[in-house]
C-alpha positions as CSV (number, residue, x, y, z in Angstrom):
1,X,0.1,0.1,0.0
2,X,1.4,3.5,-0.9
3,X,0.7,6.0,1.2
4,X,2.4,9.3,-0.1
5,X,1.6,12.4,2.0
6,X,2.8,16.2,1.1
7,X,2.3,18.8,3.4
8,X,3.7,22.5,3.1
9,X,3.5,25.6,5.0
10,X,3.7,29.1,4.0
11,X,4.0,31.9,6.6
12,X,4.2,35.7,5.8
13,X,3.9,38.5,8.3
14,X,0.1,38.8,7.6
15,X,-0.8,35.3,6.4
16,X,-0.4,31.7,7.2
17,X,-1.2,29.1,4.6
18,X,-1.4,25.2,5.1
19,X,-1.7,22.7,2.2
20,X,-2.1,19.1,3.0
21,X,-2.2,16.1,0.4
22,X,-2.7,12.4,1.1
23,X,-3.5,9.5,-1.5
24,X,-3.7,6.1,-1.2
25,X,-4.4,2.7,-3.0
26,X,-4.6,-0.9,-2.0
27,X,-5.6,-4.2,-4.1
28,X,-6.6,-7.5,-3.1
29,X,-7.3,-10.7,-4.8
30,X,-8.9,-13.7,-3.1
31,X,-9.7,-17.2,-4.6
32,X,-12.3,-18.9,-2.8
33,X,-12.4,-22.6,-3.0
34,X,-14.9,-24.5,-2.7
35,X,-17.7,-22.1,-2.9
36,X,-21.6,-23.2,-3.5
37,X,-23.2,-20.6,-5.6
38,X,-26.8,-20.0,-4.8
39,X,-27.8,-19.1,-8.1
40,X,-26.6,-22.8,-9.4
41,X,-28.7,-24.1,-6.5
42,X,-31.6,-22.4,-7.3
43,X,-31.4,-23.7,-11.1
44,X,-30.8,-27.1,-9.7
45,X,-33.6,-27.3,-7.4
46,X,-35.8,-25.9,-9.9
47,X,-35.4,-28.8,-12.6
48,X,-38.1,-30.5,-13.5
49,X,-36.6,-33.6,-14.6
50,X,-36.0,-35.8,-11.5
51,X,-32.6,-36.9,-12.7
52,X,-31.2,-33.7,-12.8
53,X,-33.0,-32.1,-9.8
54,X,-31.1,-30.8,-6.8
55,X,-32.4,-32.4,-3.0
56,X,-31.3,-30.0,-0.3
57,X,-33.0,-32.0,2.4
58,X,-31.0,-35.3,2.4
59,X,-34.1,-37.5,2.4
60,X,-36.7,-38.8,0.1
61,X,-40.3,-37.9,0.9
62,X,-43.7,-39.6,0.5
63,X,-47.2,-39.2,1.3
64,X,-48.2,-41.9,4.5
65,X,-51.5,-41.6,5.9
66,X,-52.0,-38.2,4.2
67,X,-49.1,-36.3,5.5
68,X,-45.6,-35.9,4.2
69,X,-42.9,-38.2,5.7
70,X,-39.3,-39.1,5.4
71,X,-38.6,-42.5,4.2
72,X,-35.2,-43.0,3.1
73,X,-31.7,-41.0,3.4
74,X,-30.8,-39.5,0.0
75,X,-27.4,-38.5,-1.2
76,X,-27.3,-36.3,-4.5
77,X,-25.3,-38.1,-7.3
78,X,-21.8,-36.4,-7.9
79,X,-23.0,-35.6,-11.5
80,X,-25.8,-32.9,-10.0
81,X,-23.8,-32.2,-6.4
82,X,-20.2,-31.3,-8.3
83,X,-21.3,-28.5,-10.5
84,X,-22.4,-26.6,-7.7
85,X,-19.2,-26.4,-6.2
86,X,-16.5,-24.2,-7.8
87,X,-13.6,-22.3,-7.5
88,X,-13.8,-18.3,-8.2
89,X,-11.8,-15.2,-8.0
90,X,-12.6,-12.3,-6.5
91,X,-10.8,-9.0,-6.9
92,X,-11.2,-5.8,-4.6
93,X,-9.3,-2.0,-5.3
94,X,-9.4,0.8,-3.6
95,X,-8.2,4.6,-3.6
96,X,-8.7,7.5,-1.6
97,X,-7.5,10.9,-2.2
98,X,-7.6,14.1,-0.2
99,X,-6.4,17.9,-0.5
100,X,-7.1,20.3,2.4
101,X,-5.9,24.0,2.4
102,X,-6.3,26.6,4.9
103,X,-5.3,30.3,5.2
104,X,-5.5,32.8,8.2
105,X,-4.3,36.0,8.9
106,X,-4.8,39.7,8.9
107,X,-7.0,40.9,6.4
108,X,-7.5,44.6,7.0
109,X,-5.5,47.2,9.4
110,X,-7.8,49.6,10.8
111,X,-6.8,52.7,12.6
112,X,-5.5,52.4,16.3
113,X,-3.5,49.1,15.7
114,X,-6.8,47.1,15.1
115,X,-6.8,44.6,12.7
116,X,-9.6,42.6,11.1
117,X,-8.5,38.8,10.8
118,X,-10.1,36.3,8.3
119,X,-9.8,32.6,7.9
120,X,-10.6,30.6,4.7
121,X,-10.3,27.2,4.1
122,X,-11.5,23.8,2.0
123,X,-11.3,20.2,1.5
124,X,-11.6,17.7,-1.8
125,X,-11.8,14.1,-0.9
126,X,-12.3,11.4,-3.5
127,X,-12.7,7.5,-2.4
128,X,-13.4,4.4,-4.8
129,X,-13.9,0.7,-4.2
130,X,-14.5,-1.9,-6.6
131,X,-15.3,-5.7,-6.1
132,X,-15.0,-7.6,-9.0
133,X,-17.0,-11.0,-8.8
134,X,-18.0,-13.6,-11.5
135,X,-21.5,-13.3,-12.9
136,X,-24.3,-14.9,-10.7
137,X,-25.8,-16.9,-13.1
138,X,-24.6,-19.5,-16.0
139,X,-23.6,-17.6,-19.3
């Protein structure tokens, strides 16, 4: 991570000026494995072909005595469960920039040694964050 920082102070007999600047950036990359993608599970659950449908409960069900009951334990075949788990890369990038300035001092000298002081300042800031992930649906 780079953090350049510049600061300047300019002083005269009547004015004091201060300028401050900061900039920083960071990048991260993460590979997630194995990750189950929710959109893939939804697609598999919504299959109308029983040979391709995903059973999220781990049991078979049957109607017995007018109610739904579990009958046997069920494990999804590898050809259905394996495509739901994938590795994917996620990248993040962030930046920040800042500029501040202030000026203070005598604005006007009046009679009798009196003075009017003034202060002026401002700041500018910019932040950004990008999070890049794979698409949610199969293409």
